[in-house]
N, C-alpha and C positions, 0 to 999 in steps of 0.2 A: 775526351775535348771538351773544349774549350771553346764558345763561338761566339763573336759580336753578332747580333743583331740589328739591320739599321731600318733607320723608315725615314722617310726627309717629306719634304714638300715638295711640289713639283720644282727643276731649274736651279739643284742646289750646284754649289760649285765639289769637289772633289776635300779642297781645303773644307768646306766648312764637315763634310764626314771625317774626316782626319782628326779634327779638332774636337768632336764627337767619343767619337773613338779613346781619345787621351784624355778624355775629360771621365768619361766612364771609368776605363781603368784603372786614372789614379783614385779613384772615388775607393774602389776593394783594395787599392792598393796594389795593382797589377799592372807587370811587365809586359810588352807589346808583344815578347817573344814566348806569350804565356797563353797563346795566341795560334788556335789551327785553323780558322777558319773567321768568314764574313762569310754573313746569311742574310738574306731579304726575301720579301714576298713578290709572288709573279708580281703583280698589282707592279711593282718598282722594276722589270726587267727592262726597260727603255731610259734606264735612269743611268747614262750614263757616266755618272760621279762617280756611286756606288763603287761601281767596278773598275773605273781609274785609281779608288784608292787604295781596293785591294791589288791590282798588278804594283802601284808604288810600295803596299806592303807586303809585296811577295806572298799575302795571304790566297785560296780561291776562295772565289764568291761562290755561296750554294742560295740556289732560287728555290724557295720555299713554296709545293704549291698552294692555291685553295682552302681544298679538303684538307692538306699536310697544319697551316697556317690556323683554321678554326678548332682538328683536334685538338692540339694544341692553345689556344688561345683558355679553356676549362683553369688553365696553373697562368695566368698572367695576375699578373699584381696591379696595374695602370688597367685605366676603362677613359678611351677618347671617345665621345660618340662620333666624331668627323673620324676615325678611323674605324668605330663599328660599320658605319652608312660606305664608304668609299672601299677598305679590303676585305666585309665582314669580319673582322676580331677587333677584339678593344685595344690593342697595342701588337703594329705588326714587327716591331724591334724585338719586342718581347718574345710573342708568338714564335717569330721566324729565330731567333736564337734559338728555342726549347727544342723545335723543330730537329732545324741543324742538328746539333748537340747530341739526338736520338735517346734510345729510351731511357725512363726515369733521370730526364733530366733538369734543373735546377736550376731559376734564375739566380744570379748573387744579389740583387737586389732589385728594387722597381728601375724602369727605365731612365737615364738622361735626358735632358731637353735643352741645346743646346744651340742655338737660334732657329731654324730650321729641321733641325736633323734630330732625330732621337738614337741612343743608341741603349741595348741592356746584355748584359753576358751570363751568358747560362756556361754553366758546367754537365758535360754529357755524365750520367750516370754509371758508364764503366757498361752496358748491357746492351751494345748498340745491337 
């Protein structure tokens, strides 16, 4: 399972989300068809642009609980003080991708920042 984790500022557009996903995929040499799902943290449940992007891309959006984000945070690469203070994780995009991708998931690299949106790609370890 390959998951694109999404973090964002409030009020982003679906276009912003699409741009971050496309940039992250390109950075890793991946096609959109490689993705199984999008994921974000509970704190972003009301950020409609993420769900619109999921619908546009025909991908489910997994909302990761605060507890699951905290557990996955030990494996994040990026460290944002703002994210830590607001969401309880150093990177919403990285932690949500890891949590949603399942057991033994690994990030393909640090989150990609495109304007107001971050995107991180995680690959599941197969032991979901």
